[in-house]
C-alpha positions in Angstrom: 88.1 99.9 2.1 90.4 102.7 2.9 92.0 102.4 6.3 94.7 104.8 7.5 97.7 103.5 9.2 99.3 105.2 12.2 102.8 106.4 11.6 105.3 106.4 14.4 107.9 109.1 14.4 110.7 108.7 17.0 111.4 111.8 19.1 114.8 112.4 20.6 114.7 112.7 24.4 116.3 116.1 25.3 119.2 115.8 27.7 118.6 117.5 31.0 120.7 120.5 31.7 122.6 120.6 35.0 121.2 123.2 37.4 123.0 126.4 37.8 124.8 126.9 41.1 123.0 129.3 43.4 124.3 132.8 43.5 125.3 134.0 46.9 123.0 136.6 48.5 124.6 139.3 50.6 123.0 141.1 53.5 123.5 144.8 54.3 126.7 144.0 56.2 128.2 142.2 53.2 127.9 138.7 54.8 126.7 135.8 52.7 123.2 134.7 53.7 122.3 131.0 53.7 120.6 129.9 50.5 117.2 128.3 51.0 116.2 125.5 48.6 113.6 126.3 45.9 110.0 125.6 46.9 110.4 126.8 50.5 107.9 129.6 51.0 108.2 130.2 54.7 110.3 133.0 56.1 111.9 133.1 59.5 109.4 135.3 61.3 110.4 136.1 64.8 108.2 134.0 67.2 108.3 130.9 65.0 110.1 127.8 66.2 113.8 127.9 65.8 114.1 131.7 66.0 115.3 133.9 68.8 111.8 135.4 69.2 110.4 131.9 69.5 113.0 131.0 72.1 112.1 134.2 74.1 108.4 133.3 74.0 109.2 129.8 75.2 111.3 131.0 78.1 108.6 133.5 79.1 106.0 130.8 79.1 108.2 128.5 81.1 109.1 131.2 83.7 105.6 132.4 84.3 104.2 128.8 84.4 106.9 127.7 86.8 106.3 130.8 88.9 102.6 130.1 89.1 103.2 126.5 90.0 105.7 127.4 92.7 103.4 130.1 94.3 100.4 127.8 94.3 102.4 124.9 95.6 103.6 126.9 98.6 100.1 127.1 99.9 98.9 124.2 102.1 95.3 124.3 101.2 95.3 124.4 97.4 94.3 120.7 97.0 91.0 121.4 98.8 89.8 123.4 95.8 89.4 121.6 92.4 90.1 124.8 90.4 93.5 125.3 92.1 94.4 121.7 91.6 93.5 122.1 88.0 95.7 125.2 87.8 98.7 123.3 89.3 98.2 120.5 86.7 97.8 122.9 83.8 100.8 125.1 84.5 102.8 122.1 85.3 102.1 120.7 81.9 102.7 124.1 80.3 106.1 124.5 82.0 107.2 121.0 80.8 106.0 121.7 77.3 107.6 125.2 77.1 110.9 124.0 78.6 111.2 121.1 76.2 110.4 123.3 73.2 112.9 125.9 74.5 115.6 123.2 74.5 114.6 122.3 70.9 114.8 126.0 69.9 118.2 126.4 71.6 119.5 123.3 69.7 118.1 124.6 66.4 119.7 128.0 66.9 123.1 126.5 67.8 123.3 124.1 64.8 121.4 126.6 62.5 118.6 124.2 61.7 115.3 125.3 60.3 112.3 124.0 62.1 109.8 125.0 59.4 108.8 121.7 58.0 105.1 120.8 58.2 105.4 117.9 60.6 107.3 119.9 63.2 105.0 123.0 62.9 101.9 120.8 63.1 103.2 119.2 66.3 104.1 122.6 67.8 100.7 124.1 66.8 98.7 121.2 68.3 100.7 121.2 71.5 100.6 125.0 71.9 96.8 124.9 71.2 96.2 122.3 73.9 98.5 123.7 76.5 97.4 127.3 76.1 93.7 126.3 76.2 94.3 124.3 79.4 96.2 127.2 81.0 93.6 129.7 80.1 90.8 127.5 81.4 92.6 126.8 84.6 93.5 130.5 85.2 89.9 131.5 84.5 88.5 128.9 87.0 91.1 130.0 89.6 90.2 133.6 89.1 86.5 132.8 89.7 87.4 131.0 92.9 89.6 133.8 94.2 86.9 136.4 93.5 84.4 134.1 95.4 86.8 133.8 98.4 87.8 137.5 98.4 84.7 139.5 97.4 81.7 137.2 97.9 82.5 135.2 101.0 84.9 137.7 102.5 87.0 135.0 104.1 90.4 136.1 102.8 91.8 136.3 106.3 91.4 132.5 106.7 92.9 131.7 103.3 96.0 132.4 101.2 94.3 134.9 98.9 97.5 136.8 98.0 99.2 133.6 96.9 96.1 132.4 95.0 95.7 135.7 93.2 99.5 135.8 92.4 99.4 132.3 91.0 96.3 133.1 88.9 97.9 136.3 87.6 101.1 134.5 86.6 99.0 131.8 84.8 97.2 134.5 82.8 100.6 136.1 81.9 101.8 132.6 80.9 98.8 132.3 78.6 99.5 135.7 77.1 103.0 134.5 76.2 101.7 131.1 74.9 99.0 132.6 72.6 101.4 134.2 70.1 103.3 130.9 69.8 100.1 129.1 68.9 98.9 131.7 66.6 102.2 131.9 64.7 102.4 128.1 64.3 98.7 127.9 63.3 99.2 130.8 60.8 102.2 129.1 59.2 100.2 125.9 58.8 97.2 127.7 57.3 99.4 129.6 54.8 100.8 126.5 53.2 
């Protein structure tokens, strides 16, 4: 009976070579740009968290939401209409969310931190999606009520139609500022 025997041949383990130091990258002005670690695919697109564009969007969201909240709160009869109460709650939440993320963006810009890891971007995308949807729904409901009061019932003289319409318009502008933040964060998650 002929049986073959396995032969074991030892193989030397190659020694790992130390990595080469990264070469500095210069911008058009001759200044050294920060080196990103390998494997990071995201770029600093303006409007993303931790960028100046993202901070500008957050500040716009906060200002328009706070403006809508203040205008609606100056009327005495907004609690009598559910849509207006919902608008106050939605823009109140939007203003808190936008202000807190604006503070995070300011911190990231001051210490030059990148906010592009998946956990942070996921949190921002979910929060922006929820708050922008609530703001849009509240603005739409309030717009329907203001049209009902002004055009259909023609009782604007007895109500604060100008304040209602102003608060509703500011809520829509707030939503227009919140939508790019959501889309940018969602796009960055989808492109991973």
